[in-house]
Every structure is written in structure tokens, then in C-alpha cells.
N, C-alpha and C positions, 0 to 999 in steps of 0.2 A: 416305498422308501427310496429305490432307485429314483424315481421320477423326482422326489423333492430334492434330492442331491443335484440332479441335471439342472433342475430350476434354480437353485442356489448358485451352482457354478454360474449359469448363464448370466444372472442377476448380478454376479460380482464380476465379471467380464464386461457385461453393459455399464456397470458403475464406473470402472477403471478407465472404459473410454470416455464416459460422460464427464467424469473428473478432470479429463485432458484438455478442456476448453482453452485454459491458458497455463503459460508456464512461467513462473516467478524465480528471477535470480537476483542475486547482489542486493538482497533485501538488508534495511538497516532503520534504526529508529534513532534520532538525535536523543543524547541524554538531556536531562531536565533537572532544575534544582527545587528545593522544597520551595512550595508556593507558587512556582511557575506552573500556569494552568492549561499551558499549550506546546506541542512540539511536532515537528515533522517526521513523516516516514517516507522512505526513499526506495525504489528498487526499478528493476527492468523486467517488463512485461511482453511475452510473445503469445500471440494465437494464433495457431497453425490455419484454422478456417474462419479467423476474424472473431471478434467479439466487442463487448462493450462492458467497461467497468461501471456498473450501477449502484454498487454499495460496498460501505466497508464498516467493520463493527471490531470493537476491542474490549474487553472488561476493563483494561486500564484507562479508559478515557469514556466520559458521559456522550461524547458526540465525536465520530469520525467521518470525516468528509473527503472526498477528492477536491483539491483547490489548483487554481493556476495563478502563478505569479507572472506579471509582465510588465513592461515599461509603456507607459502612454506619455509621449513627451518626455519630460524630465522628472516624470513622477512613476514611482514603484508601485504597482497596485495588485493586492491578491484577492481572487474572488472564488467562491464555491462554482464546480463545474455543473450547472443544472443538466439533469437528462443522462449523465455519466460520459465517461472517457472513451472514445474508439479506439479499438486495438486492432488496426489494418491486418488482413490475412499474411501471416508470414513476416511482418515488420516487429521491431521492437520498440515499443515505446519506452523511454525512460521516464521515472517519475524522480525528480532531483531538485536539490536547493535552486532557487530563481527561476522554476518552471513549473510543471505539473507536479503536485505531490499529496500525500495524505497529510492531512491535519488532525491529530489527536487533540481534542479540546475537553476542557472541564477535567484535567487529570485527575485521577484519584489519589496518587502519589508521586513523589520523585522518581523518574527512571534512572536507575544507576548503571554506569557503564559496567559491561560484561553480563548484564542481566539480560533476559529476553521478554518480549512483550507478545502475547498471543493476539493474532490479527486474522479476521476472516475477510477475504475479497468476494464479491458477488458479481458474476460476468452472466451476461445474457449474449447466447449465440443469435445468428441471424434469424433463426425460427423462434426466436423468443424463449428458448430453453435456459433456465437458470441454472447455474452450477455454482458452486462455492471452492474456494483454495483456502485452506486452513494452515496458517504459517505461525512457528514461533519465531520471531524477528530479534535479532540481536540488538542491543542498545550500546551506542558507541558515539564518540566525539565527531569523528569523521567517517566518510564511506571506506568500506573494507577495501583494503589495497592503496588507499589514498595516501598521499605523503603527510606528516605531520604539519600542522600548521608553523609556520615561523614569525618571530618579530616583525611586524610591518605588513602582514598578510591582513585581508579584509576579514573582520570579525564574524561568527556566526550571527546568523540572522535572529533576532529576538521576537519569539512569538508570545511572550508573557502577557502583552495586552491584547491579544487576539479572541476575540468574543465570538461563540457560536452564533 
């Protein structure tokens, strides 16, 4: 019995260290309206020893992927990030509107302000070991702590026509 307890404690301690592949801060998901099929999720990710964000899932969406938005000439393009997003050791990578972000597509229902969305991020470390970070992400119209939009500000990006 004593051996089983020690084994359990060791397994829990290893699991806690294993789960620390990446730290996520300031996560939020943009609200959506009835009939809207896609929206974005944003956050700051730091990996102490470096990692790669290789997968995203959520029961709120049929498809969840890491995308990049960038300017090519005068045209803004958005595309899936194949192979995953590198999170360099000790550096914080910000997923934000207009840059890297998580696309939640084929939404099951409208995402209401002040609700939460379950989100699972899958990381691989340099040795190829996978770990998952489970989040309950708040739904908001703007980033936490960001000033409210004023008349004349650029409107939020419309992802309603985006297809998986």
C-alpha cells in the first residue's frame, strides 16, 4: 500500500512538471452573433524550454486552428499555420488580432459576452513529447484591459465568411 501511495505521488509530481510545457496568459475569445460561423481566440504563450503549439480544439467549434494574418503588399491575407507555431524558450508569443491567432470555425452557437469557451491547446516540446493545456477562456468584445472602442476606431475583423 505504501508503495502505491509513493508511486501515485511521483506520478502526480511528474504530471505537474509535464503540464508546465507552456504558460498561457490573458486569453480571450471574441464574441460572435447568431449565424456567425467563425471567430478568433487570442492569448500570450510562454514556454520555459521552448515548444510548438501543434493543435487546438474546442467543443464550441467544429474546427479550431492556428492562423496567421499578414500583409502582402496592400492585401491582408489569413492562412492556416502548417506544422504548428514555434514558442521559443523563455519568449512570449502573443496571439492577437492582425497576427497569429486561433480561429474557431464552424461555431456550434453564438458566443455571448461574459460566457466562457473551453479550449485545449496541444504542445510538443523539443523531444517530441506532447502536453495539453486546458483552458476556460472568457468571451469578450475586446482584449482584457484594453480600452473600449470609440467612434471612428477601426471595426473588429469580420470572420463570418471564413471557411475551414
